[in-house]
N, C-alpha and C positions, 0 to 999 in steps of 0.2 A: 820183215815187211815185203810187200810185193811191188811190182813195177811202178804203179802210179805214185805210191808213197816215196819210193827211192828217188824218182825223178823230181817230185815236188819239193823234197827236202834238200835239194842240191843247190838252191840259191840261183844266182844269175850267171855264174861262170860256166861256159860250155864244156871246158875240159873236166871240171869237177862233176858236172852232170853226166858226162860220158863215163868217167871212172865209176861213179855210183851205179849207173845203169848196167855196166858190164861186170860189176863186182862178183856176181855169182859164178862167172865163168873164169875167174882168175883165182886159182887156189894156190896155197903154199906160201912160202916166204917171199917177200918182196926184196930180193937181193939187189945190190948195185948193178950187177951184170944184167939181171932180168929187166930192170927198170931204166937202164941207161938211155933208151930212146924215148922215154916218157917225159912229158912236161911235169913240172912240180905239181901243178894243179890236177892233172890226171891222177897222179899218185894219191893226192889228197882225196880225190873222189873214191878211189878204190878203198882207201883206209876208212873213209866215212861210211861206205857201205858196210864194212865189217863192224864198225862202231855201232851203227844203227841196229844191225842184227843182234849184236851182243846186248845192247841196252834193252831192246824189245824182249829178248828171251829171258831177262832177269827182272823185268818190271812186275811188281806185285799184282797190278790190275790185269796184266796179260796172263800171268800164271793162274789167276783165279778163273779167267775166261777159258783158258786152255783146259783146266780140270773139268769144266762143264762139257766142253766139246769132246773130251776124251771118252766120255761115256758112249758116244755114238761113233767116233772115228779115232780110236786111241792111237793108232800107228801114224796117223797123218794129221794130228790135231794142230800142230804148229803151222804147217803149210796151209791147211784149210783156214785157220784163223787169219793168217796174212792176207788171204784173198777176201775174207769177210771184211777186213779192215779197209782194203781198197774199195770195196762196195760202199762202205760208209763214208770214206773220204770222197769218193765220186759224188755221193749224194749230199755231202756237206761242204763241197769244195769252196764255195763262196764265203763260208764261215771262217776259213783260214787263209784264203788267198784273194788278191784283188781281181784276178781274171776269172771269167766263166770257165767251166771245165772244158768245153769244146775249143775255146780259144787257146787254153793252155795246152791241150792235147796237140793241136795243130802246130803250135810253137815247138813243143818237144819233138814231134815227128820231124820237123824241118831241121832241128839241131842234129838229130840222129843221122839223118840223110847226109847232112853236110860233113859229118865226121865219121863216115862209115869205115874209114881206114883204122879207126881206134877200136872197132868191134872185133873180138876174137872170131876166127873163122867158124868155130863150132856154134857160135851164137847167131851168125848172120841169117840163117833161114828163119829162126824165131823172131828176130828183130824185123825182118821184112814182113812176116805174117802179122806181127803186131800192128804195123802201120797199115798194111793192106786191109785188114779187118777192123781197124780202129778199136783195138782192145781198150784203150784208156777211157773212152767215153762209154763203151759198152759195159764197163765194170759197174755202172750205176743201175743196171737191170739184173734181175734174177736170171733171165736167159743168158745174159752176158757172162755172169760168173759160172753158170752151169757149163757153158762151153769151155771155160778155163779148167774146171774140174774134169770134164770129160776128156779134154785134150791131155791133161796130165796122166789120167788113168790109162789112156790109149798109148801114150809114148813110153811110159815107164811102168814095168810090171810091179815094182815095189810101191807104186802109187795107186794100185787098183782099189784100195780101201777108200780113196777120196771120192769115188763115184757116188753121186747122190748127196754130197755134203750140203748142197743148197737147201735140201729139205730140213736139215738141222738149223740152218740160218732162219728159215721161215718159222720153225717151231719156237725158237728162242730169240727172235730178232731184237726185242726190246732189251734183253740182257746183254747181247753182244754190242748193240748200239751204245748202250750206257758205258760199257767198258771202253769202247773206242773214244767216245767224247771225253771220258776221264783221262785216257792215256795220251791221245795224240798231242794235246798242247804241251805236255811234258817232253815228248819226243821232239817236237818242233823246236822247243827252246834249247834243248841240249845239242841238236844238230846245228842250229844257227850258231851257237857258241863254239862248237867244234870247228866250223868253217872259219869263223873270225880268228880263233887262236892259231889255226893252221896257216893262215895267210899273213900273219904278223911278221 
């Protein structure tokens, strides 16, 4: 999943949210030495991020959607689908959460700014750009996700194939939206359960 989903699936604990938000930039084993300065909740957030990605990558609905997307963008189908799902989450946000998207985005940005010391140095420029350009609310528009795809293609040579993925979304929007609506409630349920169990 992409940034909006990871943030929204974090619940109300700020350290869990920050761990989930930064999870892509924290690779490898979470050894006691490495995590000695972390709060227990921040570690839960990092582990939640990994759980969400693993659950998503093996869910039958996601696998079916990814096979369709692979016809147009085989090498980057997983990343493109994550961003497609943020587009649909942004457009259906009030279906799953009590806040409007713009209110939630502003709340998330404030939490991130309050906890900048928890962000890995390599991630800071991206986090600052996300807030400055309001990525979370812009995910609800095709131009917004196009900027995401173009940015990935520009920053990473191995992501060049993701350029133009918004055209595939427009071609098969109903199919991908149906997959999201079918999948996201399952993901939200297991993420909520993961947090509850981790905090017991």
